[in-house]
MARDO-568443 format. One line per 5 residues: number of its first residue (from 1); their letters; for each residue x, y, z of C-alpha. Coordinates in Angstrom, 1 decimal, decimal comma. Example, Ala and Ser with C-alpha at 12.3 -4.5 7.8 and 13.67 -1.06 7.14 Angstrom:
<atoms>
1 = as = 12,3 -4,5 7,8  13,7 -1,1 7,1
</atoms>
This chain:
<atoms>
1 = mrlyk = -32,5 13,5 -69,3  -30,9 16,8 -68,4  -27,3 17,2 -67,4  -26,1 20,6 -66,0  -22,6 21,8 -66,3
6 = gemel = -20,8 21,8 -63,0  -23,7 19,8 -61,4  -23,4 16,4 -63,0  -23,6 13,6 -60,6  -21,6 10,4 -61,2
11 = daiaq = -24,6 8,2 -61,7  -26,0 10,6 -64,3  -22,7 10,7 -66,2  -22,6 6,9 -66,0  -26,1 6,6 -67,5
16 = vtssp = -25,2 9,0 -70,3  -21,9 7,4 -71,2  -23,3 3,9 -71,2  -26,1 4,6 -73,6  -26,0 3,2 -77,1
21 = ifrfd = -26,4 6,6 -78,7  -23,4 8,0 -76,7  -21,3 5,0 -77,6  -22,2 5,4 -81,3  -21,4 9,2 -81,2
26 = ssill = -18,2 8,6 -79,4  -16,9 5,9 -81,7  -17,5 8,2 -84,8  -15,8 11,2 -83,2  -12,8 9,3 -82,0
31 = wiqnn = -12,5 7,6 -85,4  -12,5 11,0 -87,1  -9,9 12,3 -84,7  -7,6 9,3 -85,1  -8,1 8,6 -88,8
36 = vrsdf = -9,3 11,8 -90,6  -7,6 14,8 -88,9  -4,4 15,9 -90,6  -2,1 18,9 -90,7  -3,5 19,5 -94,2
41 = ltpim = -7,2 19,3 -93,5  -7,3 20,9 -90,1  -6,8 24,6 -91,2  -9,3 24,1 -94,1  -12,0 22,6 -91,8
46 = kvith = -11,4 25,3 -89,2  -12,2 28,0 -91,9  -15,2 26,1 -93,1  -16,6 25,6 -89,5  -16,1 29,4 -88,7
51 = lgdkg = -18,1 30,3 -91,8  -21,1 29,0 -89,9  -20,4 30,9 -86,7  -23,5 32,9 -85,7  -24,9 32,0 -89,1
56 = ilwil = -22,8 34,8 -90,6  -22,4 33,2 -94,1  -26,1 32,5 -94,5  -27,1 35,9 -93,1  -24,9 37,6 -95,7
61 = vtlvl = -26,3 35,4 -98,4  -29,8 36,2 -97,3  -29,1 40,0 -97,2  -27,8 39,8 -100,7  -30,9 38,0 -101,9
66 = lylrq = -33,1 40,5 -100,1  -31,2 43,5 -101,7  -31,4 42,2 -105,3  -35,0 42,8 -106,6  -35,0 39,6 -108,7
71 = trklg = -34,1 37,4 -105,8  -36,1 39,2 -103,1  -38,8 36,5 -102,8  -36,1 33,9 -102,3  -34,4 36,0 -99,7
76 = vrcmv = -37,7 36,3 -97,7  -38,0 32,6 -97,7  -34,5 32,1 -96,5  -35,0 34,7 -93,8  -38,2 33,1 -92,5
81 = smvig = -36,6 29,6 -92,6  -33,6 30,7 -90,6  -35,8 32,5 -88,0  -37,9 29,3 -87,6  -34,7 27,2 -87,2
86 = lvitn = -33,2 29,7 -84,7  -36,3 29,6 -82,5  -36,7 25,9 -82,5  -33,0 25,1 -82,0  -31,5 27,9 -79,9
91 = liikn = -34,5 29,1 -77,9  -36,3 25,8 -77,3  -34,6 22,5 -77,9  -31,0 23,4 -76,7  -32,2 24,6 -73,4
96 = wvarv = -34,8 21,8 -73,0  -32,4 18,9 -73,8  -29,3 20,6 -72,2  -26,8 18,1 -73,7  -23,2 18,5 -72,6
101 = rpyel = -20,6 19,0 -75,3  -18,7 15,9 -76,4  -15,3 17,0 -75,4  -16,5 17,2 -71,8  -17,6 13,6 -71,7
106 = iqgle = -15,6 11,6 -74,3  -12,3 10,6 -72,9  -9,4 11,4 -75,3  -11,5 13,7 -77,6  -9,8 17,0 -78,3
111 = civek = -11,7 20,0 -79,4  -9,5 22,0 -81,8  -11,6 25,2 -81,9  -12,7 27,6 -79,1  -15,0 25,7 -76,8
116 = ahdws = -18,7 26,6 -76,9  -20,6 28,1 -74,0  -24,0 26,8 -74,9  -25,6 23,3 -75,0  -24,7 20,8 -77,7
121 = fpsgh = -28,0 19,4 -79,1  -28,9 20,2 -81,8  -26,2 21,8 -83,9  -27,0 25,4 -84,6  -24,5 25,5 -87,5
126 = atnsl = -26,3 22,5 -89,1  -29,7 24,1 -88,5  -29,0 27,5 -90,0  -26,9 26,1 -92,8  -29,6 23,7 -94,0
131 = acawv = -32,4 26,1 -93,3  -31,0 28,6 -95,8  -29,3 26,2 -98,2  -32,3 23,9 -98,6  -34,5 26,9 -99,6
136 = ifrra = -31,9 27,9 -102,2  -31,5 24,3 -103,4  -35,3 24,0 -103,9  -36,0 27,4 -105,4  -32,9 28,7 -107,1
141 = pkkwg = -31,2 27,4 -110,3  -29,1 24,3 -109,6  -25,9 26,2 -110,4  -26,6 28,1 -107,1  -28,6 25,5 -105,2
146 = vpali = -26,1 22,7 -105,4  -23,0 24,7 -104,2  -25,1 26,1 -101,4  -26,2 22,6 -100,3  -22,6 21,3 -100,5
151 = maili = -21,4 24,2 -98,4  -24,1 23,5 -95,8  -23,1 19,9 -95,6  -19,4 20,8 -95,3  -20,1 23,2 -92,5
156 = slsrl = -22,2 20,6 -90,7  -19,6 17,9 -91,1  -16,8 20,3 -89,9  -18,5 20,3 -86,5  -17,6 16,7 -86,1
161 = yvgih = -14,1 17,2 -87,4  -13,3 19,9 -84,9  -14,8 17,9 -82,0  -17,5 20,3 -80,9  -20,6 18,3 -81,7
166 = yptdv = -21,9 14,8 -81,6  -23,0 13,2 -84,9  -26,6 13,1 -83,5  -26,3 16,8 -82,8  -25,5 17,5 -86,5
171 = lggav = -28,2 15,0 -87,7  -30,8 16,7 -85,5  -29,8 20,2 -86,7  -30,0 19,1 -90,3  -33,5 17,7 -89,8
176 = igigs = -34,6 20,8 -88,1  -33,0 23,0 -90,8  -34,6 21,2 -93,7  -37,9 21,1 -91,8  -37,7 24,8 -91,2
181 = aclal = -37,0 25,4 -94,9  -40,1 23,3 -95,9  -42,2 25,1 -93,4  -41,0 28,5 -94,7  -41,7 27,4 -98,3
186 = wlvpk = -45,2 26,5 -97,3  -45,8 29,5 -95,0  -44,5 32,5 -97,0  -46,8 32,1 -100,0  -49,8 32,1 -97,5
191 = lekkf = -48,4 35,3 -95,9  -47,9 36,8 -99,3  -51,6 36,3 -100,1  -52,8 37,6 -96,8  -50,6 40,7 -96,8
196 = rrqfr = -50,5 41,1 -100,6  -50,1 44,8 -100,6  -47,2 45,0 -98,2  -45,3 42,2 -99,9  -45,9 43,6 -103,3
201 = kfyrl = -44,6 47,0 -102,2  -41,5 45,4 -100,7  -40,8 43,3 -103,8  -41,1 46,3 -106,0  -38,6 48,4 -104,1
206 = gakqq = -36,0 49,8 -106,4  -38,1 49,2 -109,6  -38,5 53,0 -110,3  -34,7 53,6 -110,0  -34,0 50,8 -112,4
211 = rqq = -36,5 52,1 -115,0  -35,0 55,6 -114,8  -31,5 54,2 -115,4
</atoms>
């Protein structure tokens, strides 16, 4: 069911707020607000959640991987995974589901970051975080993969802490992110075979300069 900001009828709101999923989500968010939020944790969680804004952290990580010749193949997989996640989440599902943000429907819930201007489901932060981190976790050494995965999980959970997403938003985003990563890990090798010459040329960029040094 779609709910449109500024056009929600009372019966539609009643249907949403009486659903088991909404009650489940609400109880978790209110419990976090009343039992987990603290003066110590709040500034930390705000920093963590802002690391995922616009996917900036993971875009920077991917750019570094693409720049370094020895990690370029990993960077391509991260890039493809994030693009897949972006298309599925931001261009398709968010607009199709059109779920209103939790702070607009849950009585007593306070959003402690700047309010979003797009729809709630699924979480874009969770999608792009897991899309990139899962590729790194699966293909990079564990000393890099484990911290990346932990950071992705922290960014995802921070969305609940600050009150900007429902738990099911984050769960949905995580599933899409991991699914996008798995698809990228399957798709990119096939593309590398089909466009072997182009990929080989890209992967070898900078090799001559390194040999000359």
